[in-house]
N, C-alpha and C positions, 0 to 999 in steps of 0.2 A: 775596574775591569777584573771580574772574578774568574777563577778557573772554569766554573760552569759556563759562563758567558763565552769564554774563549773556546771551550770544547764544543759548545753548541754551534759556534761560528764555523769551526773546522768541519763539523758534520754537514752543516748546510752547504758549505762551499763544495765539498766533495760530491754531494748529491746533485747540486746545481750543475757543476762541470760535467759530471757523467751524463746527466739527462740532456744537456744541450749538445754534448758530443754525439750521443746516440741520435738525437733529432737531426743534426746536420749530416751525419754519416748516412742516415736513411735517405735524405734528399740526394746526396751525392751518388749513392749506390743506385737509386732508381733512375737518376739522370743518365748514369753510365749504361744501364740496361736499355734505356730509351734512345740512346744514340749520341749523348753529349758527354764527352770525356773531360770537360773543363775542370770540374771539381776533382775527378780522379787524378788528373795530372798534377793537381795541387796537393795531393796526398790526403784528401778528405774522405775517401772511401775507407775509413779507418776509425776504430774506437780509441786510437791514441789521441788524447786531447791536444797534443802539441801543435799539429797542423792547424787545428781550429783556433787555438789560442794565438798562433802567429798571425792568422788572418784578422782576428778581432780581439787584440789585447785589451782594448778599453772595455769592451762589452763583457769579456770573460774574466778579466782580472781586476781592473780598477773600479768599475762601477759596482760589482758585487761586494767588494771590500768596503767601499764608501757607504753604500746603502745599509750594510749591516752595522757599521760603526755609528751611523746616524739614527737608524730606525729599528735595529734589531732583527731585520729581515733582509733578504737579498733579492736583487733583480739584476738582470743582465741580458745580453743578446749575443748571437753568433750568426753566421751566414755561410752559405755554400754558393759558389759562383756558377752561373749558367752562361753559355754562349748566347749573346744577343741574337745572332743570326739563326742559331738553332731554335730559339724561342719563336722568332718570326716565322720560321718554316714549320714549326710544330707546336702551335699554341695550345692545343688540347693535351698533348703529351706534357707540356710544361705545367699545365694545370694538375695533371696526375702526379707529377714530381712534387708539387707543393703539398699534396696530401700525405706524402711518405713520412715527413717529420712528425706531424701530429699523431699519425697512426702508430709510429714507433713509441711515442710517449704513452699512448693508450695501452699498448702491449705491456709496458713496464708497470703502469698503474694496475692493470688486471692481474699481472703476475704477483705483485707485492700485496694487492688486496686479497687474493686467494691465500697467500702465505699468512697474512695477518689473521684472517678468519680461522684458518686451520690451527694456528698457534694459540689464539685466544680461546677457541672452543675446547681445545685439548688441555687448557690450563698451563701451557708452556710459558706463556707471557701474560702478565696482568693487563687488563684493558686500559687501566689508568696510565700505563707506560706509554701508550700511543701519544699522549699529550704532554709527556714529561720533557722538561728542558734540563739538559745535563743529568739525565737519569743515571743512577748508579746501579751496579750489578749487571751481570750478563743478560738476564732476561729483560730487565727494564731498558737497558741500552739497546738491545735488539729491537724491542718494540718501538722505541723512539726513532731509530734509524729507518725501520720499515715504513713507519708512518710518514716520515719525511719524503721517502721515495714515492709513496702512494699519493700524498697530497700534492707535491710539486708537479708530478707528471700528470695528475688530473688537471691542475691549473694550466700547464703547458698545452695539453690537448684541447681544452675548451677555448682558451684565449686565442690560440693560434688559428682556430677555425672561424673566428669572427670575421665577417666579410668587410673588413676595413683595411685598406692598404696602409702599410706594406705587409700586413699579416698574411699568412698562407691562405686563409679563408677567402681573401679577395681574388687571388689567382685561381683557387680551386673552383670558383664559380664557372670557369671556362668549360668544365666538364659537362655543364648543363646547356651549353650554347653550341651553335654551329661553328665550324672551323673559322669562317669569316668573322663572326661576331666575337669569338674567343680571341682572335688576333687583335681586334680593336681593344678588347678588354686588357690583354697583356701589354699592349703598347701604351695604354693610358696609365695603368697602375704602376708602371715602371718609370714614369716620369718623376724626377726628383721633387718637383713642386707638389705632385699628388701625394707622395709619401709624407712630405712636410705638413700638408693639410690633414692627412689621415691621423697623424700623431695626436694633435689636440682633440680630434674626434674620438679617438680611442680613450683618452683620458676622461672625456666627458661622459661617454656612454658605455665604455667597455665593461666596467664593473656591473652596471645595471643589466646589461645583456647576459653576462657570463654567470653572475652570482646564482640565479635560480637554477641554472643547469648544473653548476658545481655542487650546490646543496643536494640536488637529487642524486647525483653520482656518488657523493659521499655517504648519503643515507643508505644507498644500496649495499654498502659494505656491511652494515649492521642489521640487515634484514634477518629476522629469525634468531638473532643473538640476544 
């Protein structure tokens, strides 16, 4: 366990927690605007990570630490509650709420991507610093942190939009359906068994579906550079 490994882990964890917090806060905020105060009453319309960690301590604390210790990268999960009755009464609004989280991650990815382009093209940070692990020096460290924000939020945006339950993309399909059909979709994907079946499906095909999209989005960062 080197100091560089530890420093990289701390950076990854801070970036992951911030990104998941923004994701879930966006869900909670849009749900509140749409008429469901469940997540708001739980304190989740907030960029304070504590309410989110309290709801999902395993997904936001234990699993990220374990996956980094075993693999050198982190994964985790978080959630924002919705009223079941509100979802039944407003299935298409619930579909719109599901889009809020991924779009928040896209906003972070775009902002950090623009910052990276500006800093690299101006010579403020070296392009090699974007891939550095435990980079030293202010410029190299800044490049590494910005890249972590850009890369992780690109992943969160793309993967969460896959139409596989329990990912946000499955619920978001309701926006393309009638109110009645959207209700049937919401009722189906929120069944525990469907979520359990969706997880191995995600493991099998998630990477194959998401990887080409991620490569295109990452390549856009370097257009003209």
